PAVEXBA-680578 format. One record per residue: residue in three letters; x, y, z of N, C-alpha, C in turn. Coordinates in nm, 2 decimals. Layout:
code: ALA | n.X: X | n.Y: Y | n.Z: Z | ca.X: X | ca.Y: Y | ca.Z: Z | c.X: X | c.Y: Y | c.Z: Z
...
# end
This chain:
code: MET | n.X: 1.63 | n.Y: 15.20 | n.Z: -5.58 | ca.X: 1.68 | ca.Y: 15.32 | ca.Z: -5.53 | c.X: 1.59 | c.Y: 15.44 | c.Z: -5.56
code: MET | n.X: 1.54 | n.Y: 15.44 | n.Z: -5.68 | ca.X: 1.44 | ca.Y: 15.54 | ca.Z: -5.72 | c.X: 1.32 | c.Y: 15.54 | c.Z: -5.63
code: ALA | n.X: 1.27 | n.Y: 15.42 | n.Z: -5.60 | ca.X: 1.15 | ca.Y: 15.41 | ca.Z: -5.52 | c.X: 1.18 | c.Y: 15.46 | c.Z: -5.38
code: ARG | n.X: 1.30 | n.Y: 15.44 | n.Z: -5.33 | ca.X: 1.33 | ca.Y: 15.49 | ca.Z: -5.20 | c.X: 1.33 | c.Y: 15.65 | c.Z: -5.20
code: LEU | n.X: 1.39 | n.Y: 15.71 | n.Z: -5.30 | ca.X: 1.39 | ca.Y: 15.85 | ca.Z: -5.32 | c.X: 1.25 | c.Y: 15.90 | c.Z: -5.32
code: GLU | n.X: 1.16 | n.Y: 15.84 | n.Z: -5.40 | ca.X: 1.02 | ca.Y: 15.88 | ca.Z: -5.41 | c.X: 0.96 | c.Y: 15.87 | c.Z: -5.27
code: THR | n.X: 0.98 | n.Y: 15.76 | n.Z: -5.20 | ca.X: 0.92 | ca.Y: 15.75 | ca.Z: -5.06 | c.X: 0.96 | c.Y: 15.86 | c.Z: -4.97
code: MET | n.X: 1.09 | n.Y: 15.89 | n.Z: -4.97 | ca.X: 1.14 | ca.Y: 16.00 | ca.Z: -4.89 | c.X: 1.08 | c.Y: 16.13 | c.Z: -4.92
code: ALA | n.X: 1.06 | n.Y: 16.16 | n.Z: -5.05 | ca.X: 1.00 | ca.Y: 16.29 | ca.Z: -5.09 | c.X: 0.85 | c.Y: 16.29 | c.Z: -5.05
code: LEU | n.X: 0.78 | n.Y: 16.17 | n.Z: -5.07 | ca.X: 0.64 | ca.Y: 16.16 | ca.Z: -5.03 | c.X: 0.62 | c.Y: 16.18 | c.Z: -4.88
code: SER | n.X: 0.71 | n.Y: 16.14 | n.Z: -4.80 | ca.X: 0.70 | ca.Y: 16.16 | ca.Z: -4.66 | c.X: 0.72 | c.Y: 16.30 | c.Z: -4.61
code: ALA | n.X: 0.78 | n.Y: 16.38 | n.Z: -4.70 | ca.X: 0.81 | ca.Y: 16.52 | ca.Z: -4.67 | c.X: 0.70 | c.Y: 16.62 | c.Z: -4.72
code: ALA | n.X: 0.64 | n.Y: 16.58 | n.Z: -4.83 | ca.X: 0.54 | ca.Y: 16.67 | ca.Z: -4.89 | c.X: 0.44 | c.Y: 16.59 | c.Z: -4.97
code: GLU | n.X: 0.32 | n.Y: 16.64 | n.Z: -4.97 | ca.X: 0.21 | ca.Y: 16.57 | ca.Z: -5.05 | c.X: 0.22 | c.Y: 16.62 | c.Z: -5.19
code: LEU | n.X: 0.29 | n.Y: 16.55 | n.Z: -5.28 | ca.X: 0.31 | ca.Y: 16.59 | ca.Z: -5.42 | c.X: 0.27 | c.Y: 16.46 | c.Z: -5.50
code: PRO | n.X: 0.22 | n.Y: 16.48 | n.Z: -5.62 | ca.X: 0.20 | ca.Y: 16.37 | ca.Z: -5.71 | c.X: 0.33 | c.Y: 16.29 | c.Z: -5.74
code: VAL | n.X: 0.32 | n.Y: 16.16 | n.Z: -5.75 | ca.X: 0.44 | ca.Y: 16.08 | ca.Z: -5.78 | c.X: 0.51 | c.Y: 16.12 | c.Z: -5.91
code: LEU | n.X: 0.43 | n.Y: 16.16 | n.Z: -6.01 | ca.X: 0.49 | ca.Y: 16.20 | ca.Z: -6.13 | c.X: 0.57 | c.Y: 16.32 | c.Z: -6.12
code: VAL | n.X: 0.53 | n.Y: 16.42 | n.Z: -6.04 | ca.X: 0.61 | ca.Y: 16.54 | ca.Z: -6.01 | c.X: 0.74 | c.Y: 16.50 | c.Z: -5.94
code: ILE | n.X: 0.74 | n.Y: 16.41 | n.Z: -5.84 | ca.X: 0.86 | ca.Y: 16.37 | ca.Z: -5.77 | c.X: 0.95 | c.Y: 16.30 | c.Z: -5.87
code: ARG | n.X: 0.90 | n.Y: 16.22 | n.Z: -5.95 | ca.X: 0.99 | ca.Y: 16.15 | ca.Z: -6.05 | c.X: 1.05 | c.Y: 16.25 | c.Z: -6.15
code: GLN | n.X: 0.98 | n.Y: 16.35 | n.Z: -6.19 | ca.X: 1.03 | ca.Y: 16.45 | ca.Z: -6.28 | c.X: 1.15 | c.Y: 16.53 | c.Z: -6.21
code: GLN | n.X: 1.13 | n.Y: 16.55 | n.Z: -6.08 | ca.X: 1.23 | ca.Y: 16.63 | ca.Z: -6.00 | c.X: 1.36 | c.Y: 16.54 | c.Z: -5.99
code: ILE | n.X: 1.34 | n.Y: 16.41 | n.Z: -5.96 | ca.X: 1.45 | ca.Y: 16.32 | ca.Z: -5.95 | c.X: 1.53 | c.Y: 16.31 | c.Z: -6.09
code: ALA | n.X: 1.45 | n.Y: 16.29 | n.Z: -6.19 | ca.X: 1.51 | ca.Y: 16.28 | ca.Z: -6.33 | c.X: 1.59 | c.Y: 16.41 | c.Z: -6.37
code: SER | n.X: 1.54 | n.Y: 16.52 | n.Z: -6.32 | ca.X: 1.61 | ca.Y: 16.65 | ca.Z: -6.36 | c.X: 1.73 | c.Y: 16.68 | c.Z: -6.26
code: ALA | n.X: 1.73 | n.Y: 16.62 | n.Z: -6.14 | ca.X: 1.83 | ca.Y: 16.66 | ca.Z: -6.04 | c.X: 1.95 | c.Y: 16.56 | c.Z: -6.04
code: ILE | n.X: 1.93 | n.Y: 16.44 | n.Z: -6.08 | ca.X: 2.03 | ca.Y: 16.34 | ca.Z: -6.07 | c.X: 2.08 | c.Y: 16.31 | c.Z: -6.21
code: ASP | n.X: 2.22 | n.Y: 16.31 | n.Z: -6.22 | ca.X: 2.28 | ca.Y: 16.28 | ca.Z: -6.35 | c.X: 2.33 | c.Y: 16.14 | c.Z: -6.36
code: ILE | n.X: 2.40 | n.Y: 16.09 | n.Z: -6.26 | ca.X: 2.46 | ca.Y: 15.96 | ca.Z: -6.26 | c.X: 2.42 | c.Y: 15.89 | c.Z: -6.13
code: VAL | n.X: 2.40 | n.Y: 15.76 | n.Z: -6.15 | ca.X: 2.36 | ca.Y: 15.67 | ca.Z: -6.03 | c.X: 2.47 | c.Y: 15.56 | c.Z: -6.03
code: ILE | n.X: 2.53 | n.Y: 15.55 | n.Z: -5.91 | ca.X: 2.64 | ca.Y: 15.45 | ca.Z: -5.89 | c.X: 2.58 | c.Y: 15.34 | c.Z: -5.79
code: HIS | n.X: 2.57 | n.Y: 15.22 | n.Z: -5.84 | ca.X: 2.51 | ca.Y: 15.11 | ca.Z: -5.76 | c.X: 2.61 | c.Y: 15.02 | c.Z: -5.70
code: LEU | n.X: 2.60 | n.Y: 15.01 | n.Z: -5.57 | ca.X: 2.69 | ca.Y: 14.92 | ca.Z: -5.49 | c.X: 2.62 | c.Y: 14.79 | c.Z: -5.45
code: SER | n.X: 2.68 | n.Y: 14.68 | n.Z: -5.45 | ca.X: 2.62 | ca.Y: 14.55 | ca.Z: -5.41 | c.X: 2.72 | c.Y: 14.48 | c.Z: -5.32
code: ARG | n.X: 2.66 | n.Y: 14.40 | n.Z: -5.23 | ca.X: 2.74 | ca.Y: 14.31 | ca.Z: -5.15 | c.X: 2.74 | c.Y: 14.17 | c.Z: -5.22
code: PHE | n.X: 2.86 | n.Y: 14.12 | n.Z: -5.23 | ca.X: 2.88 | ca.Y: 13.99 | ca.Z: -5.30 | c.X: 2.89 | c.Y: 13.88 | c.Z: -5.20
code: ARG | n.X: 2.89 | n.Y: 13.76 | n.Z: -5.25 | ca.X: 2.88 | ca.Y: 13.64 | ca.Z: -5.16 | c.X: 3.01 | c.Y: 13.63 | c.Z: -5.08
code: ASP | n.X: 3.12 | n.Y: 13.69 | n.Z: -5.12 | ca.X: 3.24 | ca.Y: 13.69 | ca.Z: -5.04 | c.X: 3.24 | c.Y: 13.81 | c.Z: -4.94
code: ARG | n.X: 3.12 | n.Y: 13.87 | n.Z: -4.92 | ca.X: 3.10 | ca.Y: 13.98 | ca.Z: -4.83 | c.X: 3.16 | c.Y: 14.11 | c.Z: -4.86
code: SER | n.X: 3.22 | n.Y: 14.12 | n.Z: -4.98 | ca.X: 3.28 | ca.Y: 14.25 | ca.Z: -5.02 | c.X: 3.17 | c.Y: 14.33 | c.Z: -5.09
code: ARG | n.X: 3.19 | n.Y: 14.46 | n.Z: -5.08 | ca.X: 3.10 | ca.Y: 14.56 | ca.Z: -5.15 | c.X: 3.18 | c.Y: 14.62 | c.Z: -5.27
code: ARG | n.X: 3.11 | n.Y: 14.62 | n.Z: -5.38 | ca.X: 3.17 | ca.Y: 14.67 | ca.Z: -5.50 | c.X: 3.07 | c.Y: 14.75 | c.Z: -5.58
code: VAL | n.X: 3.13 | n.Y: 14.84 | n.Z: -5.66 | ca.X: 3.04 | ca.Y: 14.91 | ca.Z: -5.76 | c.X: 3.00 | c.Y: 14.81 | c.Z: -5.87
code: THR | n.X: 2.87 | n.Y: 14.79 | n.Z: -5.89 | ca.X: 2.83 | ca.Y: 14.69 | ca.Z: -5.99 | c.X: 2.77 | c.Y: 14.75 | c.Z: -6.11
code: GLU | n.X: 2.73 | n.Y: 14.88 | n.Z: -6.10 | ca.X: 2.67 | ca.Y: 14.94 | ca.Z: -6.22 | c.X: 2.68 | c.Y: 15.09 | c.Z: -6.20
code: ILE | n.X: 2.71 | n.Y: 15.16 | n.Z: -6.32 | ca.X: 2.71 | ca.Y: 15.31 | ca.Z: -6.32 | c.X: 2.61 | c.Y: 15.34 | c.Z: -6.44
code: CYS | n.X: 2.51 | n.Y: 15.41 | n.Z: -6.40 | ca.X: 2.41 | ca.Y: 15.45 | ca.Z: -6.50 | c.X: 2.39 | c.Y: 15.60 | c.Z: -6.51
code: GLU | n.X: 2.35 | n.Y: 15.64 | n.Z: -6.63 | ca.X: 2.32 | ca.Y: 15.78 | ca.Z: -6.65 | c.X: 2.16 | c.Y: 15.79 | c.Z: -6.65
code: VAL | n.X: 2.11 | n.Y: 15.90 | n.Z: -6.58 | ca.X: 1.97 | ca.Y: 15.93 | ca.Z: -6.58 | c.X: 1.95 | c.Y: 16.01 | c.Z: -6.70
code: ILE | n.X: 1.87 | n.Y: 15.96 | n.Z: -6.80 | ca.X: 1.85 | ca.Y: 16.03 | ca.Z: -6.93 | c.X: 1.72 | c.Y: 16.09 | c.Z: -6.94
code: GLY | n.X: 1.63 | n.Y: 16.09 | n.Z: -6.84 | ca.X: 1.50 | ca.Y: 16.15 | ca.Z: -6.85 | c.X: 1.39 | c.Y: 16.07 | c.Z: -6.80
code: MET | n.X: 1.27 | n.Y: 16.10 | n.Z: -6.86 | ca.X: 1.15 | ca.Y: 16.03 | ca.Z: -6.82 | c.X: 1.08 | c.Y: 15.98 | c.Z: -6.95
code: GLN | n.X: 1.01 | n.Y: 15.86 | n.Z: -6.93 | ca.X: 0.93 | ca.Y: 15.81 | ca.Z: -7.04 | c.X: 0.82 | c.Y: 15.73 | c.Z: -6.98
code: ALA | n.X: 0.69 | n.Y: 15.76 | n.Z: -7.02 | ca.X: 0.57 | ca.Y: 15.69 | ca.Z: -6.97 | c.X: 0.57 | c.Y: 15.70 | c.Z: -6.81
code: GLY | n.X: 0.61 | n.Y: 15.81 | n.Z: -6.76 | ca.X: 0.60 | ca.Y: 15.82 | ca.Z: -6.61 | c.X: 0.71 | c.Y: 15.76 | c.Z: -6.53
code: GLU | n.X: 0.81 | n.Y: 15.70 | n.Z: -6.60 | ca.X: 0.92 | ca.Y: 15.63 | ca.Z: -6.53 | c.X: 1.05 | c.Y: 15.70 | c.Z: -6.56
code: VAL | n.X: 1.14 | n.Y: 15.70 | n.Z: -6.46 | ca.X: 1.28 | ca.Y: 15.75 | ca.Z: -6.48 | c.X: 1.36 | c.Y: 15.66 | c.Z: -6.56
code: LEU | n.X: 1.42 | n.Y: 15.71 | n.Z: -6.67 | ca.X: 1.50 | ca.Y: 15.62 | ca.Z: -6.76 | c.X: 1.64 | c.Y: 15.62 | c.Z: -6.72
code: LEU | n.X: 1.70 | n.Y: 15.50 | n.Z: -6.70 | ca.X: 1.84 | ca.Y: 15.48 | ca.Z: -6.67 | c.X: 1.91 | c.Y: 15.41 | c.Z: -6.79
code: GLN | n.X: 2.03 | n.Y: 15.46 | n.Z: -6.82 | ca.X: 2.11 | ca.Y: 15.40 | ca.Z: -6.92 | c.X: 2.24 | c.Y: 15.35 | c.Z: -6.86
code: PRO | n.X: 2.26 | n.Y: 15.22 | n.Z: -6.86 | ca.X: 2.39 | ca.Y: 15.17 | ca.Z: -6.81 | c.X: 2.51 | c.Y: 15.22 | c.Z: -6.89
code: LEU | n.X: 2.61 | n.Y: 15.27 | n.Z: -6.82 | ca.X: 2.74 | ca.Y: 15.30 | ca.Z: -6.88 | c.X: 2.85 | c.Y: 15.20 | c.Z: -6.85
code: PHE | n.X: 2.85 | n.Y: 15.15 | n.Z: -6.73 | ca.X: 2.94 | ca.Y: 15.04 | ca.Z: -6.69 | c.X: 2.87 | c.Y: 14.94 | c.Z: -6.61
code: LEU | n.X: 2.90 | n.Y: 14.81 | n.Z: -6.63 | ca.X: 2.84 | ca.Y: 14.70 | ca.Z: -6.56 | c.X: 2.95 | c.Y: 14.61 | c.Z: -6.51
code: PHE | n.X: 2.93 | n.Y: 14.55 | n.Z: -6.39 | ca.X: 3.03 | ca.Y: 14.46 | ca.Z: -6.33 | c.X: 3.02 | c.Y: 14.33 | c.Z: -6.40
code: GLU | n.X: 3.13 | n.Y: 14.27 | n.Z: -6.44 | ca.X: 3.13 | ca.Y: 14.14 | ca.Z: -6.50 | c.X: 3.22 | c.Y: 14.05 | c.Z: -6.41
code: GLU | n.X: 3.16 | n.Y: 13.95 | n.Z: -6.36 | ca.X: 3.24 | ca.Y: 13.85 | ca.Z: -6.28 | c.X: 3.33 | c.Y: 13.77 | c.Z: -6.38
code: GLU | n.X: 3.46 | n.Y: 13.76 | n.Z: -6.35 | ca.X: 3.55 | ca.Y: 13.69 | ca.Z: -6.44 | c.X: 3.57 | c.Y: 13.55 | c.Z: -6.39
code: GLU | n.X: 3.59 | n.Y: 13.53 | n.Z: -6.26 | ca.X: 3.62 | ca.Y: 13.40 | ca.Z: -6.21 | c.X: 3.60 | c.Y: 13.41 | c.Z: -6.06
code: GLU | n.X: 3.60 | n.Y: 13.29 | n.Z: -6.00 | ca.X: 3.60 | ca.Y: 13.29 | ca.Z: -5.85 | c.X: 3.73 | c.Y: 13.23 | c.Z: -5.80
code: CYS | n.X: 3.80 | n.Y: 13.31 | n.Z: -5.73 | ca.X: 3.94 | ca.Y: 13.27 | ca.Z: -5.68 | c.X: 3.92 | c.Y: 13.23 | c.Z: -5.53
code: GLY | n.X: 3.89 | n.Y: 13.10 | n.Z: -5.51 | ca.X: 3.86 | ca.Y: 13.05 | ca.Z: -5.37 | c.X: 3.73 | c.Y: 13.11 | c.Z: -5.34
code: ALA | n.X: 3.72 | n.Y: 13.18 | n.Z: -5.23 | ca.X: 3.60 | ca.Y: 13.24 | ca.Z: -5.18 | c.X: 3.58 | c.Y: 13.38 | c.Z: -5.23
code: GLN | n.X: 3.68 | n.Y: 13.43 | n.Z: -5.30 | ca.X: 3.68 | ca.Y: 13.57 | ca.Z: -5.34 | c.X: 3.62 | c.Y: 13.59 | c.Z: -5.48
code: VAL | n.X: 3.54 | n.Y: 13.68 | n.Z: -5.50 | ca.X: 3.48 | ca.Y: 13.71 | ca.Z: -5.64 | c.X: 3.58 | c.Y: 13.80 | c.Z: -5.71
code: VAL | n.X: 3.61 | n.Y: 13.77 | n.Z: -5.83 | ca.X: 3.71 | ca.Y: 13.84 | ca.Z: -5.91 | c.X: 3.63 | c.Y: 13.89 | c.Z: -6.04
code: GLY | n.X: 3.65 | n.Y: 14.02 | n.Z: -6.06 | ca.X: 3.59 | ca.Y: 14.08 | ca.Z: -6.18 | c.X: 3.61 | c.Y: 14.23 | c.Z: -6.17
code: GLY | n.X: 3.54 | n.Y: 14.30 | n.Z: -6.26 | ca.X: 3.55 | ca.Y: 14.45 | ca.Z: -6.27 | c.X: 3.44 | c.Y: 14.51 | c.Z: -6.35
code: LEU | n.X: 3.44 | n.Y: 14.64 | n.Z: -6.36 | ca.X: 3.35 | ca.Y: 14.72 | ca.Z: -6.44 | c.X: 3.39 | c.Y: 14.71 | c.Z: -6.58
code: LYS | n.X: 3.30 | n.Y: 14.69 | n.Z: -6.67 | ca.X: 3.32 | ca.Y: 14.69 | ca.Z: -6.81 | c.X: 3.23 | c.Y: 14.80 | c.Z: -6.88
code: ARG | n.X: 3.29 | n.Y: 14.87 | n.Z: -6.96 | ca.X: 3.21 | ca.Y: 14.98 | ca.Z: -7.03 | c.X: 3.11 | c.Y: 14.91 | c.Z: -7.13
code: THR | n.X: 2.99 | n.Y: 14.97 | n.Z: -7.13 | ca.X: 2.89 | ca.Y: 14.93 | ca.Z: -7.23 | c.X: 2.91 | c.Y: 15.01 | c.Z: -7.36
code: ALA | n.X: 2.83 | n.Y: 14.97 | n.Z: -7.46 | ca.X: 2.83 | ca.Y: 15.05 | ca.Z: -7.58 | c.X: 2.76 | c.Y: 15.18 | c.Z: -7.57
code: ASN | n.X: 2.69 | n.Y: 15.20 | n.Z: -7.47 | ca.X: 2.61 | ca.Y: 15.33 | ca.Z: -7.45 | c.X: 2.70 | c.Y: 15.45 | c.Z: -7.43
code: GLN | n.X: 2.67 | n.Y: 15.56 | n.Z: -7.49 | ca.X: 2.74 | ca.Y: 15.68 | ca.Z: -7.48 | c.X: 2.66 | c.Y: 15.78 | c.Z: -7.39
code: LEU | n.X: 2.73 | n.Y: 15.87 | n.Z: -7.32 | ca.X: 2.66 | ca.Y: 15.97 | ca.Z: -7.25 | c.X: 2.57 | c.Y: 16.05 | c.Z: -7.33
code: VAL | n.X: 2.45 | n.Y: 16.07 | n.Z: -7.28 | ca.X: 2.35 | ca.Y: 16.15 | ca.Z: -7.35 | c.X: 2.34 | c.Y: 16.29 | c.Z: -7.31
code: ARG | n.X: 2.35 | n.Y: 16.31 | n.Z: -7.18 | ca.X: 2.34 | ca.Y: 16.45 | ca.Z: -7.12 | c.X: 2.48 | c.Y: 16.51 | c.Z: -7.10
code: LEU | n.X: 2.52 | n.Y: 16.57 | n.Z: -7.20 | ca.X: 2.66 | ca.Y: 16.63 | ca.Z: -7.20 | c.X: 2.66 | c.Y: 16.78 | c.Z: -7.17
code: ASP | n.X: 2.54 | n.Y: 16.84 | n.Z: -7.15 | ca.X: 2.53 | ca.Y: 16.98 | ca.Z: -7.12 | c.X: 2.62 | c.Y: 17.03 | c.Z: -7.00
code: LYS | n.X: 2.61 | n.Y: 16.96 | n.Z: -6.89 | ca.X: 2.69 | ca.Y: 17.00 | ca.Z: -6.77 | c.X: 2.84 | c.Y: 16.99 | c.Z: -6.79
code: LEU | n.X: 2.88 | n.Y: 16.89 | n.Z: -6.86 | ca.X: 3.02 | ca.Y: 16.87 | ca.Z: -6.89 | c.X: 3.07 | c.Y: 16.99 | c.Z: -6.98
code: ILE | n.X: 2.99 | n.Y: 17.02 | n.Z: -7.08 | ca.X: 3.03 | ca.Y: 17.13 | ca.Z: -7.17 | c.X: 3.03 | c.Y: 17.26 | c.Z: -7.10
code: MET | n.X: 2.94 | n.Y: 17.29 | n.Z: -7.01 | ca.X: 2.94 | ca.Y: 17.41 | ca.Z: -6.93 | c.X: 3.06 | c.Y: 17.42 | c.Z: -6.84
code: ALA | n.X: 3.11 | n.Y: 17.30 | n.Z: -6.80 | ca.X: 3.22 | ca.Y: 17.29 | ca.Z: -6.71 | c.X: 3.36 | c.Y: 17.31 | c.Z: -6.79
code: GLY | n.X: 3.34 | n.Y: 17.32 | n.Z: -6.92 | ca.X: 3.46 | ca.Y: 17.35 | ca.Z: -7.00 | c.X: 3.53 | c.Y: 17.22 | c.Z: -7.05
code: LYS | n.X: 3.47 | n.Y: 17.11 | n.Z: -7.03 | ca.X: 3.53 | ca.Y: 16.98 | ca.Z: -7.08 | c.X: 3.50 | c.Y: 16.96 | c.Z: -7.23
code: SER | n.X: 3.60 | n.Y: 16.92 | n.Z: -7.30 | ca.X: 3.58 | ca.Y: 16.89 | ca.Z: -7.44 | c.X: 3.52 | c.Y: 16.75 | c.Z: -7.45
code: ILE | n.X: 3.43 | n.Y: 16.73 | n.Z: -7.55 | ca.X: 3.36 | ca.Y: 16.60 | ca.Z: -7.57 | c.X: 3.41 | c.Y: 16.54 | c.Z: -7.70
code: ASN | n.X: 3.45 | n.Y: 16.41 | n.Z: -7.69 | ca.X: 3.49 | ca.Y: 16.34 | ca.Z: -7.81 | c.X: 3.41 | c.Y: 16.21 | c.Z: -7.81
code: GLY | n.X: 3.31 | n.Y: 16.20 | n.Z: -7.90 | ca.X: 3.23 | ca.Y: 16.08 | ca.Z: -7.92 | c.X: 3.15 | c.Y: 16.04 | c.Z: -7.79
code: GLY | n.X: 3.10 | n.Y: 16.14 | n.Z: -7.72 | ca.X: 3.02 | ca.Y: 16.11 | ca.Z: -7.60 | c.X: 3.11 | c.Y: 16.09 | c.Z: -7.48
code: VAL | n.X: 3.24 | n.Y: 16.11 | n.Z: -7.49 | ca.X: 3.33 | ca.Y: 16.08 | ca.Z: -7.37 | c.X: 3.40 | c.Y: 16.22 | c.Z: -7.34
code: ALA | n.X: 3.40 | n.Y: 16.26 | n.Z: -7.22 | ca.X: 3.46 | ca.Y: 16.38 | ca.Z: -7.17 | c.X: 3.61 | c.Y: 16.35 | c.Z: -7.17
code: ILE | n.X: 3.69 | n.Y: 16.44 | n.Z: -7.23 | ca.X: 3.84 | ca.Y: 16.43 | ca.Z: -7.22 | c.X: 3.90 | c.Y: 16.56 | c.Z: -7.16
# end
């Protein structure tokens, strides 16, 4: 997905890739990834926080991951499970007046 965003930006303006990646990392807070499963359903499979840049790459930290529990006939059964990772970029939540408890907005 990040490569697609870079390609779109490169087609609009001649900027260095590093500059485009920095803009993406500063503009996007959360990435929600959808996938199509073998039962042809589409589901959220990952929710990641964009935490910045390192060595010229956009860093993503998974917050939730889809875990398949079982297969019920042809249907995939499962759900999102929280990872041990806590939100890093809390500044926008704090500015919105949300109270933060252990990296989780309440």
